[in-house]
C-alpha positions, 0 to 999 in steps of 0.5 A, a space after each residue: 707463623 714462625 714455628 715454636 721449637 718447643 712444639 718441633 722438638 715434641 712432634 719429633 719425639 724428643 724432650 726440649 731443653 731450656 735455658 733459665 735466665 735470671 739475670 736482666 741483660 740482654 747481651 746475657 740472653 743473646 749469648 744463650 740464644 745462640 748456644 743450641 737450646 730449644 727455648 730460653 726462659 726469662 724468669 720474671 718471678 724469681 729472676 731480677 727481671 722487670 716486664 720491660 727487661 723481659 721484653 729487651 731479652 725476648 728481643 735478643 733471644 730472637 737473634 737466634 732460633 729458641 722459643 722465648 718463653 717467660 715465667 710469669 710472677 703469678 697467675 695474673 692475666 694481665 701479667 700472662 697477656 703482657 708477656 705473650 703480647 711481647 713475643 712469648 711463645 710460652 708461659 711457665 705459670 707458678 703455683 697452680 693448685 686447682 683446676 679453676 686456677 689452671 682454667 683461668 691461666 690457660 685461657 689468658 693464654 688463648 684467644 676466644 673461642 677457647 679463651 679470653 686473651 685480649 687482642 694487641 699482640 704488639 711485638 707477637 706480631 713482629 716476632 710471630 709473623 702477620 698471621 700471628 692470630 690465626 696460629 697463636 692458640 696452636 703455637 704457644 705452649 702452657 706450662 702450669 707449675 705443680 709445686 704444692 700439696 694441694 696441686 698434688 691433691 687437685 692433680 687429676 682435675 688439673 691435667 684435665 683442663 683443655 688447652 693445658 700443654 704441660 705441667 712443670 714440676 718445681 722441685 724446691 717449693 714442692 719439697 718444701 710444701 711436703 715438709 722438706 727443706 729446698 731440694 733442687 734434686 729430690 732426695 726425700 722419699 716422699 718428694 720423690 714419689 710425688 714427682 713420679 706421681 705427677 709424671 705418671 698422672 699427667 702422661 696418662 692424661 695426655 699432658 706432657 711434663 717438665 721439670 727443673 734440673 740441677 745439671 746436665 747429667 740430671 737433665 740427661 736422666 729425666 730426658 731418658 725417663 721421658 720428660 718433655 721440657 726441662 730446664 738446666 739450673 739457671 744462668 746466675 748459678 752456672 756462672 757461679 760454678 764455672 768461677 769456682 772451678 777456674 778459680 780453683 784450677 787457677 790456684 791449684 
């Protein structure tokens, strides 16, 4: 089976960096696939991306080497399995708040006996190879989003779920849940402490930790801290930022 560059990065002792795509366009995905990322995450939750468009974007991603990852809209087994059948090598699942929810998520990503994923990998075999079934359970990565007060309360149990590879911190929703406004880079003391708590508890239980960052500089700091899976902003925000910079330069 084709290797998963995220797992390769982890085996080499480094964090994986992912692009985060919210624009439904296969050419956009193809460009990012050749820019040196370890993974490309297609955001079907908050991005303007349908299931069909996500499939087309994963096809474009596989013209390069990054792992195709999908953030699904919700903890829905049908959506999770459909994206895996489409060739996703990892699933980011939002709003995991309890051990039971995490077990439901992880189980949907694994074939029996470790899970209950239904067999019919369609594009998964085309991308992964004819031995897909034999290695899918060990190749695909599961990332449970921790982004609420409830998730913090249940964190010790969530990270004990067999088959969970990583938690993924959503700073904006976590900040909102704790009574503050959205903050891509945590500023409130309570939120900073919560992020540190998630990191320490997860690592202590052998679970890797990911987080969304607003910039490359922020990503570098998180990598130095030991984070394992980091997204740098998203495509729409980065396009807007460079447009504004170049326009300001042009106008002097």
